[in-house]
N, C-alpha and C positions, 0 to 999 in steps of 0.2 A: 454728384460724387463719382458716378460711373455710368458707362454706356453699355447696354446689353443688346446683342443681336440674337433673336429667337428664330430658329429655323424649324418650320413645321406648324401648320395651322389646323391640326385636327383637334380632337377633344382635349388632349393633354396640352397642346400649344395654346389653346384658349385659356386653360386654367393658369398656365405659367404667365401668360401675358397679363391677365387680371391681377395675379398676385404680385408681379413685379410692379405693376402700376399702383398698387396699394402702398408701396414704400418709396415714394419719390425722393426721400432723403438718401436712399441707397442707389436706386436706379433712376438717375436724373433724365436719361434719354433711352428710349426703347425703339427698336426696329423689329417688326415681325415680317418674316419672309416665307413664302411658300410657292409651289408651282402654280397655284391659282391665287392671284392677288385678290380676287373677289372675296375669298374666304378671309384673308387678312383684313380687308376693309370692313367686312361684317363684324369681326371681333373688335376692331378699332372703334366702331360705332357704338359699342356697348360701354366703353370706358368713359370716365369723368375727366380724363386728361388726354391731350393729343399724343399720338405716337406716329412714327413713320411706318410705312409698309413698302414691301418690294416683292417683285416676282423673281423667283430663282429656281433653277434646276439643280437640286442638291447632288445630282450625279456628275455635274460639270464643275470640275475643280477650278477652271479658269473663271467661270462665272462667279463662283463662291469667293475667289480671291478678289475679284473686282468689287464685289459688294462689301467685303470686309474692309478693303482699302478706302472705299467711299465713306462708309459709316463710321469706321474707326472704333469698334467696340473694345471694351476691356475684357469681355468674356463672350463666348459664343455658347448658347444653350441649344443643343441638338435634340429636338423632339420630332425629327423626321423618321423615316423608316430605318430599321437596323441595317439594311443593306447599304445605307449611305454613310455609315459611321466613318469608314476609312477615308472617303472622299472629303468629308468635312474636317477630319483630323489633318489630312494633307494640306488643306487650305489654311488651317490654323498654323501649321508648321511654316508654311511659306510666308505668312503675314506676321508671325510672332505674337499670336493672340491665344489666351487661355481657352480651354475647351471643357465642356461638360455634356454628358449624355445620361439617359435613363435606362438604356438597354444595350447589351453588347452586340457586336457585329455578327451578322448572319450572311453567308453567301447566298445569292438569289437562287442558285441552282441546287442547293442542298439544304435539307431541313436540319441544320446543325448549328448551334451557337457555341462559341468558345472564346474566352478572354485572350488566348494567346496571340491572336492577330493584333489586338490592341496593346497588349503588354509588350509586344515587339517594338512598339513606338517609344518605349521608355527612354532609351539612350538618345534618340533624336530630339525628343521634347526636352530632356535634361540639357543637352548641348545648346539648344535654342533658348534656354532660360525660361521656358513656359511650363504650364501645368495642365494636365488632363485629369479630370475627375470622372471616373466611370460609374455608371449605375446609380445615379442620384435620383431614383424614384422611390417607390415604397418597397417592392420586392422585385428586384434588388433595390437597395438604398437604405430605407429606414430599418429594414430587418437586419442589415449588416451593422448598423449603428446600435440597434438593440443588443446585438451579440457583444459588440465592443463595450457597451455600457455595463452589461452583465459581467463581463470579464474584469472590468475595472472596479466595480462596486459590490458585486455579490458572490464572486467565486474565487477560490484559489486555483482550482482546476475545473475546466469545462470538459465533460466527457461526451455528452449527447445534446444535439440540437434538432428539434423538429420545427420547421417553419410552416405555419398553417394559415392558409388564405381562404376565407369564406366570403362569398358574395351572397347574402341572404335577400337580395333585392329581386323585384319582379317588374318586368317592363311590358308584359302582356302580348309580346310578339311571338309568333309560332317558333321562330328560330332567329336568334341574333346574337352577336358577340359584343361585349362591353368595351373592347378596344379593337384595333385594326383586325378585321376578320382573317386576313391572310396570315398574319403573325400569330394570332390566337390559335387557329386551327393547325398550323405547322407545329406549334408548341405542344398542343394537346395530343396530337396523333403520333408524336415521336416516342421512342422507347423511354421508359422511366429509368432513372439512374440515381444511385445514392452511394455514399461513402461509408465504409464500415471496416474497422480493424486494418487500416492501411491500404485498402483496395476499393476500387470502384466496381459496383455491382449493377447489372442491367436487368430490367424487367420488361415484359411486353407492355405496350401502351395501356394504361388504366387497368392493369390486371391486379394491382395491389390496392386494397381499400380497407377502411375500418370506420367505426363510429367515433365522433368526437363531440363532446358537450360544450358548446360555445357559451360564453358568459352573457350576462345582462339580458336574459330573456330570449336570446336567439335559439338556444337549445341544441338538441342532438342533430347532427348532420353527418352524412357519409362523406368522408374525405378520400381522395385518390392520390397515390404517389406519382409525382412527375419529376422530371429533371428541370432545374432552374439554375441560372448562371451564378447566383450568389453562393451556391454550394462550392463552386470551383475556387472562388477567392477566399471564402471563409476557411476552407480546409488548409489553405496556404497561410492564413494569418491568425487563426485561433489555435494556439499551441496545445497539444495534448488531446485533441479531439479524436474520439473513437468512432463516433457515428454522427452523420448529419443527413437529414432527409427533408424533402419539400412536399407538402400536401395541398390539395385544392379541392373545393366542393364543386359539384356539377349537379344540375337538376336532372331527373330522369328524362324529362322532355328534351333537354339539350343532348344528352347521350344517345337517345333514340334517333334524333335527326342526324347526329354526327355519324352514327353507324350506317344509316342508309346512304348518306352522302359518300362515305368511304366505299361502300359496297358497289356503288355505281361509278366510281372513279372521279368524283367531283373534287376530291381533296388532293388529287395528284399535282405535283409541281413540275413534272416533265411535260414539255410542250407537245401538243398534238396538231395535226393539220385538219382544219375544218373549213370547207368551201374554199380551199386554196390559201387559207390564212393560218399562220402559226399562232395558237393560243395556248395559254396555261390554264387548265381546268379550275384550279383554285383561284386564280385571278379573275376568271369569269364569274365564279361563284361569289367572290367579293363584290363584284359589280351588281349582283342581284340582291344581296342581303342589305338590311337597313344600315345606313351610316350610323356608326356608334354615337356620333354627335347628336343624332336625332332622338336618341333614347333619353336624353336628359329630362325633358318634361314628363316622360312616361314612367320613369323608374321610381319605385317606392321601396322602402326597406333600408337595410343597413349592410355595411361590410364589416368584417372583423378579421384583422390580419395581425398575427403575433408570432412570438417565438416561445416554445416550451423547452426549457433548458435544464439539464441535469448535470451535477458535478459535485465537487467537494468544497466546503467552507469550514475552516478550522478542524479539518480531518473528519467532518461529519457530512453525510450525504444530504444534498439539498436539491429540491425541484422548484423551479421558478418559472412563472409565466408572465410575459409582458406583451401587451396588445393595444391596438387602437380600434375603436369603433367609430364609423363614419356614416352619417345619414344622407341618403341620396337626395332627398328633397331639400334639405338644408343646403347642400352643396349647390344644387341648381338655383336656389334663391340667391346665393351669393355670387356665383360665377357662371351660371347658365350651363353647367355641366354636371353629370352624375358623379357619384363617389369614386368610381374606378379611375376616371380621369383626374379627379381632385386629389386622390391619394398619391398619384404619380406626379402631378404638376406642382403641388406645394413643396415637396422635398427638392425638386429641381430648382425652384426659386431659392430655397434656403441654402442649398449647396453653392449656388452662384453668389449669394449674399456673403457667405463665409469666405469665398474665394476673393471677391473684390475688396473686402475689408481686411484681407490678409490674416483672418482668424485661422483659416486653414490655408497653408501656403507650402509650396514645394516646387521643385523642378523635376519634371518627369511625369509618368503615368501612375495614377493611384486609384485604389479602391477605397470605399467609404470607411471601412473599419480600421484603416491605417492612421486615422486622425483621432484626436481627443474627442470623444462623443459628447462631452458636457455641453459645449455651445450649441450643437445641433439639437440635442434633446431639449434644451431651453427654448429654442426657436420653434420647435414643433408645437409646443403648448401655446405660444403667442399667435401663431399663424394658422391655426385651425385643425391641428391633428394631435389633440391631447392623448396621453398614454396612461395606462394603468398597470401596476405591478401587483402580482399575487404570489406569495410564498406558499407553495402547496405542500412542501415537506422539508423539515430541517432535522 
């Protein structure tokens, strides 16, 4: 029925490839491409059906165009680095192919992410007659759809949203990140940011925290306020919103190591000269840390990601919580990746599925909450990410 080109063969790329391969009636042909074709071939060897693999430099638009023209995909799923989003969007524009990613663009030389760079592509994508779906992971992604679902089915007005991400898993390593270390550390060490009463407010990194009692036996954990890209799009599309924040859990061990690394300059993104060579300390640190893909067989426990939403229904105050819980070991048994990669990769496949079947269709650049949440929510339950709703107050 459709051909899909997946760019990126990390932990998330592995999950996306497995999940696309599980629905051959939708994705009849698959090509997995990465800078290192050996990683693509390793993933391909895990599958029960054959796929194509290719070597690609995702920073090179001409190479991307050549690969797209050769494989002729109906959609490109970008699970490479956020630095490469615009290059891949440029290639899709040139070739007239739909585009999907899971994280918004970041400039390599600045720890800042912002949708505006990609929103600026809207007119060109519209004129080209193609679609870009941004942030089709879990957070962003599923969390955006959860909010759209709540707006459609549970509220007349939404006033407050808290997006809360807990990884209650343990991998046994002294210090490791569950996705790309460079992106993870840039995100965590940036200033916190949230929207309240029409204004964006900033906080010092990890300076705001509180306790939250997670469901289904996970229990009380300390959560820290961060800035996350879905806040930017949800403020734009959830009307009447008075406050929205993003929270994430971190272990004391993670925070201790991170503090030391910051103090000695290892999290810096400005290049330094070492033995006559220009290096970026954070990129050097990334090379020393465990590959997130290697954590799959080691990680035990669960993730819990959801949205705590407050507003009005029938002129009465209502508090509503919707969440997903995902088990690391079950994910590894299915796709040989831990739950952090799984919760990002499954929604990427679902977003692409809805695009190629024209269930979600448009010309231009879109965020997840702009479409009808119903079909996406139904697919989550089918493809491994069931969700639970709780009414806390009416």
